[in-house]
N, C-alpha and C positions, 0 to 999 in steps of 0.2 A: 185700681184707687189713683197709683199713684201715675199709671198712665193716663186714663182720664186727666187728670191733674197736668202734666205735662199738653197735653192735646190740648189744653185749655187754655194754656201757658204761649204754647206756638198759633194758635188762633187771633188772642190778643195781641198777641207780635207783627205778626203778620196784618195787625187792624193798625195796629201802631205806624207799619212804614206806608202803608197807603196812605194813610189822613196822610202825613209827613210830607209825600212823594205830593199827594192830588195839590195841601197846601202851594210847597215848588210849584209846579207846574203853572197852578192859577194865575199867577202873577206876571210871566209875559204872555197868556193866550187871552187877561182880561185887557193888556195892555194894546195886541193886534184885535182885537175885536173893536175895544173904543177908537183906534185911529183909522178903519174900516167905515164902522160908523159916522165916523166927522168926512170920512170919503165920498162919503153916499146923500153927509146932508141931513143924516137921521135925529129928530126932536129924545132931548133927553138919554143922551148917547150914553153918560156915565150909567145909568138906572138900568138904561135894553143892556149897556154891554155886561154888567153885571151880574142880571139876568143871564144871559146865553152864556156866562161861562159857564152859570152853575148848571145850566140843561146842558155843556156839549158834555160836564165830565159826569151827570148822570147819566147820555145817554151811551158812556162808553165804559163806564160800569153796565150797562141794560146789554150793553154788545158784549161783555165781556161772560155773561151769563149765558146768554144767548145761543154762545160759541161752544162752553163749558157742557151745555145740553145736547145742543145737536155732535161735539166731538166723541159724548159718550157713549154713540153707535158705529163711529169707525176707526177701524183696526190701524188707521193712518192717517194722515188730513193729507188733502194731493194739495199736489205745488198751484196747478192750474186756479184751488181755491184761495189758496192768498194771495197769487197773483193777479183773479179778479179782484179782491179787495182793496190793495192797491191801485190799480188803475183806476177803478168807483171813487176813492176818496181824491186822488188826480183829478180823475173828470171835474168832480164835483167842487173843489176848492177852484181848478180856471172857470169854473159856470157865474160860482159869485161874482168875479172878476168878469169877466163879460156882462150879467144879467143887470152891472153897477153902472153901466155906459148902453145899455137898450132895454133900457124901463117902457111897459106897454105906457102910453099914455089914457089916464082918462080910468084905468086897473087899479085901483091902490091895493084891493086885494090880491088880485090873481101875483103885483109881483111880490106886495108879502109872501105868497105861499110860496112863490119861485125862490125865495130867499132860504127860510125856513127848511123847505125838506132839502136842499142840501148841506142844510148844514146841520139838522140834525144827522141824515144818510152819515155826514162826513164821522159823525161821534161815536155811530153805531158800528161804523167798519173798523174805525181805528179800535177800537176797545176790542170788537172779535178779530183783526190782523193781530192784536199784541196777544191777547189768549194764547189761539192755533199759531202761530208763527210760536212760543216759546214750548208749550207744549210740541209743537212736530220736531222740535229740536231738541225736548226733554226725551221723543220716542226716537230719535237716531238714535243718542245716545247712548241708550237702553239701549236697540240692539245689536251696536257696534261693542259695549259689552259684554251681551249676552254670547256675539263672535267670537268676541277674546279668550271669555273663559272655554266654547268651546273648544278652539284654535289651539289653547293653552293644552287642556285635553288629551287633545289626539297626541297632540305631539308629546309629549308624555309617555300616553300608552306609543309612539312609535320610538322613542325613545327606550322605556325599554321593550321590548323587541330584537335590540341589536346583540345583547350580550348574549342571550339565548340564542339565535339568531349564528353568530360567532361559534360559542361555542359547540351545537351542534358538527360544523360544518370541521372543526377543529379536531375531536373527538374521531367524527369517522377517518379522517386521515391516519391518527396516532395509532386510530388501532388495526391497519394495517400496514402501518410500518411493525409495532406489537410482534406482527408474524414474522413478515422479514427479512424486518433489519430495528430488533428490540433493543442494540446497545444505542441507537440513538433518544430512544426513550427518558431516563432523567431527564440532560440538559432540558428537552423539547418540554418536558413537567415543567418546569425553573422558570419557562421560559412565558412557556401557559400561565403560571403565578401571577409575572409580573404583567404580564395584559388582560389579566383580568381583574386583577386589581385596577388601574387603568379606567376602567370600562364601568364596574361597577361602585366604583368611589370618589372617581373624581372628575367622570365626567357627565355628572347630575347637569348643573350647568345647562341654560338655553346657547352661550357662547364662552367658550373656551378659552386660553391665548394660543396662538397657532403653535407656539416653538413644545406648549406640553402636547397638541397634537402629531408634530411632527415626531417627537423624542419616541410617543406610544408607537407611529407608521414604520421608523426607522426598526425599531424592537420589533415588530411583527418583522418586518420583511427580517430579521437575521433568526427566528422562529421559521419563516419559509426554507432559507438557505438552510441550516441544519438539516431540516427536513429530503429540501430539493439533491443537494448536495452536489457533485461537479454536472453535472446534468442545465442547472441553471447557469443562464446569460443575461446575467442584469447590468444594465446601465441606469445610472442616478445624476440627477443634476437637481439638486434640493437645496433650498438657497438658505443658511444659513439666520435665524430669526431672530435674535437676543431681545428687543422687546418684548412686553407683557403684554402692551395698550394693542398689540395686533391678534381681532382676537376670530375665532372659524364655531360652524356649529361642528359640539365634540361627533369622533364615529361618521362623518363623511365621507371623508374621501376613501376612510380602510377600505370602504366597502366595494368601493371599484377596485382596490389592489388585491383584495381576497378575492375577489374573482376573477382578474388575472392571472393567479395564480393557482388557479382553484383548475381552470378552464386550460391552460397553458401545459399543464401534467398530461394530458389527455392526446395531444396533439403526439403525430405517427412519426412527429422529428427526434431526432436523438438528441437534441437543443430545446430546451426552455428558455423564451428569449419572450424578456420582458422590461422593457423601458419605461422610468418615474420622470417628469420634472414636474420639477411649484418654483414659482416666483413672488414675490410681490413686486408689482408694476403699477404706477401711479395710484388711483384709490381701487387696485383692484387686486385678488390671487387668483392668479394660472394657474390651474396644474393640467396637467397634458397624459395620457398615458397611453400605451402601445402593450400589445403581447403576443405572441401566437396562439394558432391553436386551427385546429383541424377540421376541413370545410363541412365534414357533417355537423360540427360540433357549434352550433344557434346560444351567442348569450340574449337569451332575450327573455324577459321574466315570463310567460306566457308557455314557454314548449315545454318543463317540465312540471310537475306538481310541485317543485318544493325550489325549483330553480328561478331566479331573480326576483327571491324573495326582499333578499339587501338593497337590487335594482328596484321596487319598486317603493319599498320606505323610504329612499335618498329621494325619490323624487315629488314625494310627497312633501315630503321636509323641507324640501325646497320652496315649492309653495307655501308653507306658512312660516320659514324661515326667514327666504329672502325672496319676496312677491316680485316682483320684476326686477330684482338688482341681481339674476346670474341669468343664463346664458349655458347650458348644454347641452354638446350635439357627441354623439355616442355612431360610428361609425363599423360596421360590418362586415369587413371584405374578407374573401377566401381563404387568406391563408391570414391576417391580422385585425385584431379587435381594437381601436380607437378611441379614448374618450380623450373629451376638449372642455374643461371647465373653467367658466370666469365666475368668479364670487365679488360683489362689491364689501370694501371691508369692512368691518365694526367696529 
């Protein structure tokens, strides 16, 4: 019962709004029509202008109604229909002034017909154009909201995959160490606890302060240094970020760093080489990573069943969070794997 009452109130409010708008618009329309009738020398111009004003608004509402019926069968409003209606209004409007100077002598009926047909057409096309334009805008807005909701849902799903992926790789590494170098396990577990605390509890927002993300990255690098030991040859040039205003999508860069450590340890060289650089330059975050790997090791998402899961995730998140605002270049050389990433500041 209350819903019916609310609907009736809404309808009454809309009717009131339409009445007020019509009354407000009828004043300048009346004076415009009256001026036109004076120009062509019509008799009883004020009475005719009043009648023409009423007819015009009647045609506008008829056009709105016809547009509502037509659009009910359309999934979307074609742009060419809107353009056609606008062009028709413009042509009819111009014709009224052209015909005022080019009347058919001795044919008053035809002259009257050539006045009223474009006049009525202007009214109906204007009503249809207003209705269809509003409906088109509303449908585009609803489509954008739906797309945004789908993108947000997909983004949450991608973020939820990050921690399990990281944990899966880390536990595999720790299992190997528990057999050969079990003394490293206790400090690694403490580091792992700190890493998981950030990824599970603090990296849940769409964007996080870059300084927090860098603290997480440095903690992860400490974790890997404990695990790899003296074999690691690490070069780092990471800018210190004090401001919390510079933000970044969480767990984005760590995927590249994790893959660098994962694939570097498989190289046959005695040393594991990794170089990491990060700085804020202008309106961008610049990230560079280079790591060694064996020639047989290919860092591509489709090579192994579980390889590159994080890379595929990152590419999709970049599309969702930094559309046309990122540049990612990955080069897989014979001995080195290089990542260059530029992100617009958030």
